Each structure stands twice: as structure tokens, then as C-alpha cells.
TIRO-2110 file (N, C-alpha, C; in Angstrom, 1 decimal):
// TIRO-2110
-5.0, -15.1, 23.2, N, 1, A
-4.7, -14.3, 22.0, CA, 1, A
-5.3, -14.8, 20.7, C, 1, A
-5.8, -14.1, 19.7, N, 2, A
-6.3, -14.5, 18.8, CA, 2, A
-5.5, -14.8, 17.5, C, 2, A
-4.2, -14.9, 17.9, N, 3, A
-3.6, -15.0, 16.8, CA, 3, A
-3.4, -16.4, 16.0, C, 3, A
-3.4, -16.4, 14.5, N, 4, A
-3.5, -17.8, 13.9, CA, 4, A
-2.1, -18.4, 14.1, C, 4, A
-2.2, -19.8, 14.1, N, 5, A
-1.1, -20.7, 14.4, CA, 5, A
-1.1, -21.5, 13.3, C, 5, A
-0.2, -22.1, 12.9, N, 6, A
-0.1, -23.2, 11.6, CA, 6, A
-0.8, -24.3, 11.8, C, 6, A
-1.8, -24.5, 12.9, N, 7, A
-3.0, -25.7, 12.9, CA, 7, A
-4.2, -25.0, 12.5, C, 7, A
-4.3, -23.6, 12.4, N, 8, A
-5.8, -22.8, 12.4, CA, 8, A
-6.2, -23.1, 10.8, C, 8, A
-7.1, -23.5, 10.4, N, 9, A
-7.6, -23.5, 9.0, CA, 9, A
-7.5, -22.6, 8.3, C, 9, A
-6.9, -22.7, 7.1, N, 10, A
-6.5, -21.6, 6.5, CA, 10, A
-7.9, -20.9, 5.5, C, 10, A
-8.9, -21.8, 5.4, N, 11, A
-10.1, -21.0, 5.0, CA, 11, A
-10.5, -19.9, 5.6, C, 11, A
-10.2, -19.6, 6.9, N, 12, A
-10.8, -18.3, 7.2, CA, 12, A
-9.4, -17.2, 7.2, C, 12, A
-8.7, -17.5, 6.2, N, 13, A
-7.6, -16.6, 6.2, CA, 13, A
-7.7, -16.2, 4.9, C, 13, A
-7.7, -14.8, 4.4, N, 14, A
-8.2, -14.6, 2.9, CA, 14, A
-6.5, -14.6, 2.2, C, 14, A
-6.6, -15.1, 1.0, N, 15, A
-5.5, -15.2, 0.2, CA, 15, A
-4.7, -13.6, 0.1, C, 15, A
-3.3, -13.7, -0.4, N, 16, A
-2.8, -12.6, -0.5, CA, 16, A
-3.0, -11.8, -1.8, C, 16, A
-2.9, -10.7, -1.9, N, 17, A
-3.3, -9.7, -3.0, CA, 17, A
-2.9, -10.2, -4.2, C, 17, A
-3.6, -10.4, -5.5, N, 18, A
-2.7, -10.9, -6.4, CA, 18, A
-1.8, -10.1, -7.3, C, 18, A
-1.5, -8.7, -6.7, N, 19, A
-0.3, -8.1, -7.1, CA, 19, A
1.0, -8.1, -6.6, C, 19, A
1.0, -8.9, -5.6, N, 20, A
1.9, -9.6, -4.7, CA, 20, A
3.0, -10.3, -5.3, C, 20, A
4.3, -10.6, -5.5, N, 21, A
4.8, -11.2, -5.7, CA, 21, A
5.1, -12.6, -4.9, C, 21, A
5.6, -13.7, -5.6, N, 22, A
5.6, -15.1, -5.0, CA, 22, A
6.2, -15.2, -3.3, C, 22, A
7.5, -14.2, -3.7, N, 23, A
8.0, -13.9, -2.7, CA, 23, A
7.3, -13.0, -1.3, C, 23, A
6.6, -12.4, -1.6, N, 24, A
5.9, -11.4, -0.7, CA, 24, A
4.6, -11.8, -0.3, C, 24, A
3.9, -13.0, -1.4, N, 25, A
2.7, -13.6, -0.8, CA, 25, A
3.1, -14.6, 0.1, C, 25, A
4.4, -15.2, 0.0, N, 26, A
4.7, -16.2, 1.3, CA, 26, A
5.1, -15.4, 2.2, C, 26, A
5.8, -14.3, 2.3, N, 27, A
5.8, -13.6, 3.8, CA, 27, A
4.7, -13.0, 4.3, C, 27, A
3.6, -12.7, 3.2, N, 28, A
2.2, -12.2, 3.7, CA, 28, A
1.8, -13.5, 4.5, C, 28, A
1.6, -14.5, 4.2, N, 29, A
1.1, -15.6, 4.9, CA, 29, A
1.9, -16.2, 5.7, C, 29, A
2.6, -16.0, 5.9, N, 30, A
4.2, -16.7, 7.2, CA, 30, A
3.5, -15.5, 8.2, C, 30, A
3.0, -14.0, 7.9, N, 31, A
2.9, -12.9, 8.7, CA, 31, A
1.5, -13.5, 9.5, C, 31, A
0.6, -14.0, 8.5, N, 32, A
-1.0, -14.3, 8.9, CA, 32, A
-0.8, -15.4, 9.9, C, 32, A
-0.1, -16.0, 9.3, N, 33, A
-0.2, -17.5, 10.5, CA, 33, A
1.1, -17.6, 11.5, C, 33, A
1.8, -16.6, 12.1, N, 34, A
2.5, -16.2, 13.0, CA, 34, A
3.6, -17.0, 13.1, C, 34, A
4.1, -17.7, 11.8, N, 35, A
5.5, -18.6, 11.2, CA, 35, A
6.6, -17.4, 10.8, C, 35, A
6.3, -16.3, 10.4, N, 36, A
7.3, -15.3, 9.8, CA, 36, A
8.4, -15.4, 11.2, C, 36, A
9.8, -15.6, 10.8, N, 37, A
10.9, -15.5, 11.7, CA, 37, A
10.9, -14.0, 12.4, C, 37, A
10.9, -14.5, 13.7, N, 38, A
11.2, -13.0, 14.7, CA, 38, A
12.2, -13.4, 15.6, C, 38, A
12.6, -12.3, 16.4, N, 39, A
13.4, -12.2, 17.6, CA, 39, A
13.2, -13.3, 18.5, C, 39, A
11.8, -13.3, 18.8, N, 40, A
11.6, -14.3, 19.9, CA, 40, A
12.0, -15.7, 19.4, C, 40, A
11.6, -16.1, 18.2, N, 41, A
12.2, -17.7, 17.7, CA, 41, A
13.6, -17.4, 17.6, C, 41, A
14.2, -16.6, 16.7, N, 42, A
15.7, -16.8, 16.7, CA, 42, A
16.4, -16.7, 18.0, C, 42, A
16.1, -16.0, 19.1, N, 43, A
16.6, -16.2, 20.3, CA, 43, A
16.6, -17.5, 21.0, C, 43, A
15.5, -18.3, 20.6, N, 44, A
15.4, -19.5, 21.2, CA, 44, A
16.3, -20.5, 20.4, C, 44, A
16.5, -20.3, 19.2, N, 45, A
17.3, -21.1, 18.3, CA, 45, A
18.7, -20.9, 18.3, C, 45, A
19.1, -19.6, 18.3, N, 46, A
20.6, -19.0, 18.4, CA, 46, A
20.7, -17.8, 19.7, C, 46, A
20.7, -18.5, 20.9, N, 47, A
20.6, -17.7, 21.9, CA, 47, A
21.8, -16.9, 22.1, C, 47, A
23.0, -17.1, 21.5, N, 48, A
24.0, -16.3, 21.6, CA, 48, A
24.2, -15.3, 20.5, C, 48, A
23.3, -15.2, 19.6, N, 49, A
23.3, -14.1, 18.7, CA, 49, A
22.1, -13.3, 18.9, C, 49, A
20.9, -13.7, 19.2, N, 50, A
19.7, -12.9, 19.3, CA, 50, A
19.2, -12.7, 20.5, C, 50, A
19.2, -11.3, 21.0, N, 51, A
18.7, -11.2, 22.4, CA, 51, A
17.4, -11.6, 22.8, C, 51, A
16.8, -12.0, 24.1, N, 52, A
15.2, -12.5, 24.6, CA, 52, A
14.6, -11.3, 24.6, C, 52, A
15.0, -10.3, 24.4, N, 53, A
14.4, -9.1, 24.5, CA, 53, A
14.5, -7.9, 23.6, C, 53, A
13.9, -7.0, 23.7, N, 54, A
13.5, -6.0, 22.3, CA, 54, A
14.9, -5.1, 22.9, C, 54, A
15.6, -4.6, 22.2, N, 55, A
16.7, -3.9, 22.2, CA, 55, A
16.3, -2.6, 22.5, C, 55, A
15.0, -1.8, 21.8, N, 56, A
14.7, -0.7, 22.4, CA, 56, A
14.0, -0.5, 23.2, C, 56, A
13.0, -1.5, 23.8, N, 57, A
12.5, -1.2, 25.1, CA, 57, A
12.4, -2.5, 26.1, C, 57, A
13.2, -3.6, 26.0, N, 58, A
13.3, -4.4, 26.5, CA, 58, A
12.0, -5.6, 26.8, C, 58, A
11.0, -5.5, 25.9, N, 59, A
9.8, -5.9, 26.2, CA, 59, A
10.3, -7.6, 25.4, C, 59, A
9.4, -8.6, 25.4, N, 60, A
9.9, -9.7, 24.8, CA, 60, A
9.6, -9.6, 23.5, C, 60, A
10.6, -9.9, 22.5, N, 61, A
10.2, -9.4, 21.0, CA, 61, A
9.5, -10.4, 20.2, C, 61, A
8.4, -10.7, 20.5, N, 62, A
7.3, -11.7, 19.5, CA, 62, A
7.3, -10.6, 18.1, C, 62, A
7.2, -11.4, 17.3, N, 63, A
6.4, -11.1, 16.0, CA, 63, A
5.6, -9.5, 16.2, C, 63, A
4.6, -10.0, 16.9, N, 64, A
3.4, -9.0, 17.2, CA, 64, A
4.3, -7.8, 17.8, C, 64, A
5.1, -8.1, 18.5, N, 65, A
5.8, -6.8, 19.1, CA, 65, A
6.7, -6.1, 18.3, C, 65, A
7.2, -6.4, 17.8, N, 66, A
8.4, -6.0, 16.7, CA, 66, A
7.7, -5.3, 15.3, C, 66, A
6.8, -5.8, 15.1, N, 67, A
5.9, -5.1, 13.9, CA, 67, A
4.6, -4.2, 14.4, C, 67, A
4.1, -4.6, 15.2, N, 68, A
3.1, -3.6, 15.6, CA, 68, A
3.2, -3.0, 16.9, C, 68, A
3.5, -3.3, 18.0, N, 69, A
3.1, -2.6, 19.3, CA, 69, A
4.4, -2.2, 19.9, C, 69, A
5.6, -2.2, 19.5, N, 70, A
6.9, -1.5, 20.2, CA, 70, A
6.7, -0.1, 19.7, C, 70, A
6.6, 0.5, 20.7, N, 71, A
6.5, 2.2, 20.6, CA, 71, A
7.7, 3.1, 20.3, C, 71, A
8.7, 2.1, 20.9, N, 72, A
10.3, 2.9, 20.4, CA, 72, A
10.8, 2.7, 18.8, C, 72, A
9.8, 2.1, 18.1, N, 73, A
10.3, 1.7, 16.7, CA, 73, A
10.3, 3.1, 15.9, C, 73, A
11.0, 3.4, 15.2, N, 74, A
10.8, 4.8, 14.2, CA, 74, A
10.9, 4.5, 12.7, C, 74, A
11.2, 3.0, 12.2, N, 75, A
10.8, 3.0, 10.7, CA, 75, A
9.6, 3.1, 9.8, C, 75, A
8.4, 2.9, 10.6, N, 76, A
7.5, 2.9, 10.3, CA, 76, A
6.5, 3.8, 10.7, C, 76, A
5.2, 4.6, 10.6, N, 77, A
4.4, 5.5, 11.3, CA, 77, A
4.1, 4.6, 12.3, C, 77, A
4.1, 5.0, 13.6, N, 78, A
3.9, 4.6, 14.6, CA, 78, A
2.1, 4.3, 15.1, C, 78, A
1.8, 3.4, 15.7, N, 79, A
0.6, 3.3, 16.1, CA, 79, A
0.6, 3.7, 17.8, C, 79, A
-0.1, 4.7, 18.3, N, 80, A
0.1, 4.7, 19.6, CA, 80, A
-0.8, 4.2, 20.2, C, 80, A
-1.7, 3.3, 19.9, N, 81, A
-2.7, 2.6, 20.6, CA, 81, A
-2.6, 1.1, 19.9, C, 81, A
-1.8, 0.3, 19.8, N, 82, A
-1.8, -0.7, 19.2, CA, 82, A
-2.6, -1.8, 19.8, C, 82, A
-3.5, -2.7, 19.1, N, 83, A
-4.1, -3.6, 19.8, CA, 83, A
-4.1, -4.9, 19.3, C, 83, A
-4.3, -5.8, 19.7, N, 84, A
-4.2, -7.3, 18.9, CA, 84, A
-5.3, -7.3, 17.9, C, 84, A
-6.2, -6.9, 18.4, N, 85, A
-7.5, -6.9, 17.4, CA, 85, A
-7.1, -6.0, 16.1, C, 85, A
-6.7, -5.1, 16.2, N, 86, A
-6.0, -4.1, 14.9, CA, 86, A
-5.1, -4.9, 14.1, C, 86, A
-4.1, -5.6, 14.7, N, 87, A
-3.2, -6.5, 14.3, CA, 87, A
-3.9, -7.9, 13.2, C, 87, A
-4.8, -8.3, 14.3, N, 88, A
-5.6, -9.4, 13.5, CA, 88, A
-6.3, -8.9, 12.2, C, 88, A
-7.1, -7.7, 12.5, N, 89, A
-7.6, -7.2, 11.3, CA, 89, A
-6.6, -6.6, 10.2, C, 89, A
-5.6, -6.1, 10.6, N, 90, A
-4.4, -6.1, 8.9, CA, 90, A
-4.4, -7.3, 8.6, C, 90, A
-4.0, -8.3, 9.4, N, 91, A
-3.5, -9.4, 8.7, CA, 91, A
-4.8, -10.4, 8.1, C, 91, A
-5.8, -9.9, 8.0, N, 92, A
-7.1, -10.5, 7.6, CA, 92, A
-7.4, -10.0, 6.6, C, 92, A
-6.8, -8.9, 6.1, N, 93, A
-7.0, -7.9, 4.6, CA, 93, A
-5.9, -8.8, 3.4, C, 93, A
-6.7, -8.9, 2.4, N, 94, A
-6.1, -9.3, 1.3, CA, 94, A
-5.1, -8.4, 0.7, C, 94, A
-5.8, -7.2, 0.8, N, 95, A
-4.9, -6.0, 0.2, CA, 95, A
-3.6, -5.6, 0.4, C, 95, A
-2.7, -5.5, -0.3, N, 96, A
-1.4, -5.1, 0.1, CA, 96, A
-1.5, -3.8, 1.1, C, 96, A
-0.7, -3.8, 2.3, N, 97, A
-0.7, -2.1, 3.2, CA, 97, A
-0.4, -1.0, 2.4, C, 97, A
END
């Protein structure tokens, strides 16, 4: 997987867009570095509270899955053919979505 990790050099990650608030900028940077809290992480920290599987499709609930790949989430327009490359491209953009 090409997902960025906290150890990845930040110089290849564009800065958050200037119009984002500091809270939004922090969230965007956490998304870019795969450090944003997600169900996969939370299920390891709080196993009695958070499920180890997506409640909608029973896949592993990674940040990528819950925000991009799950075909059962109806909150945002669905991408019928999500790829890790599209996810990476979206996170490499400095303009707000």
C-alpha cells in the first residue's frame, strides 16, 4: 500500500489549503498521514466499545475503507470503483474537496 505513514517525509505532502481553519488543517494532515482516528484503531484501543468490522459490510474498518471504499455508506456520493491510487491522489491535493 502507498498510504503515508507518520514516518513518511512531509516534504512530499502538500500543505493544507490556506482557507481551511486550523482544526480543518489538522484533520486534513491526519488524513494525509493516516493518523486520523478510525474504527480499526479504536477497536484495538476500546475492543468492548468499537467493532472490529464495518457494521455495514463486515469488512475491516480502516480509515481508507470507512471514508473511501465502503460501498454501503450513503453519507457522501459513492465512488463505485474506488482505488488506493484515487485515495492517494485526493489526499495529495492541497485544495479543499
